[in-house]
C-alpha positions as CSV (number, residue, x, y, z in Angstrom):
1,X,-53.4,16.1,171.5
2,X,-54.8,17.8,168.4
3,X,-57.7,16.0,166.7
4,X,-56.0,15.8,163.3
5,X,-53.2,13.8,164.9
6,X,-55.6,11.1,166.0
7,X,-56.2,9.7,162.6
8,X,-52.4,9.2,162.0
9,X,-52.0,7.4,165.4
10,X,-55.1,5.2,164.8
11,X,-53.9,4.2,161.3
12,X,-50.4,3.5,162.7
13,X,-51.9,1.0,165.1
14,X,-53.8,-0.7,162.3
15,X,-50.6,-0.8,160.1
16,X,-48.6,-2.3,162.9
17,X,-51.0,-5.3,163.3
18,X,-49.1,-7.4,160.7
19,X,-45.6,-7.4,159.2
20,X,-45.0,-4.8,156.5
21,X,-44.8,-7.4,153.7
22,X,-48.0,-9.1,154.7
23,X,-49.8,-5.7,155.0
24,X,-48.5,-4.7,151.5
25,X,-50.0,-7.9,150.0
26,X,-53.3,-7.3,151.8
27,X,-53.7,-3.6,151.1
28,X,-52.0,-3.2,147.7
29,X,-49.9,-0.3,149.1
30,X,-46.1,-0.3,148.7
31,X,-44.0,-1.2,151.7
32,X,-42.5,2.3,152.1
33,X,-45.9,3.9,152.4
34,X,-47.0,1.3,154.9
35,X,-43.8,1.9,157.0
36,X,-44.5,5.6,157.0
37,X,-48.1,5.1,158.0
38,X,-47.1,2.6,160.7
39,X,-44.8,5.2,162.2
40,X,-47.7,7.7,162.4
41,X,-46.1,10.0,159.8
42,X,-48.4,12.2,157.7
43,X,-49.4,10.8,154.3
44,X,-51.6,11.7,151.4
45,X,-55.1,10.5,152.0
46,X,-55.9,9.4,148.5
47,X,-58.1,6.8,146.8
48,X,-55.5,4.1,147.3
49,X,-55.3,4.7,151.1
50,X,-59.1,4.7,151.5
51,X,-59.3,1.4,149.5
52,X,-56.5,-0.1,151.5
53,X,-58.2,0.7,154.7
54,X,-61.4,-0.8,153.3
55,X,-59.6,-4.0,152.6
56,X,-58.7,-4.1,156.2
57,X,-62.3,-3.6,157.3
58,X,-62.2,0.1,158.1
59,X,-63.7,3.2,156.5
60,X,-63.2,6.9,156.9
61,X,-66.1,9.2,157.5
62,X,-66.3,12.9,157.3
63,X,-68.6,14.2,160.0
64,X,-69.6,17.7,160.8
65,X,-68.7,18.5,164.4
66,X,-71.6,20.9,165.0
67,X,-69.6,24.1,165.7
68,X,-71.8,27.0,164.9
69,X,-70.3,30.0,162.9
70,X,-69.7,33.1,165.0
71,X,-71.8,36.1,164.4
């Protein structure tokens, strides 16, 4: 499994914890976006998504993986 796919699968698990309508009320996202996220489909990682995840008690973090440049 490629690393960039992990985030979509993890977010899908979170979005499947509650019914779509309930998740829409809690996060402020529209139901269609929640359905796509719950299916693990790619989505735009924008300000609304990061805030929605924050309302659910999660945060995203960009971490350098420590790979040294060649040369």
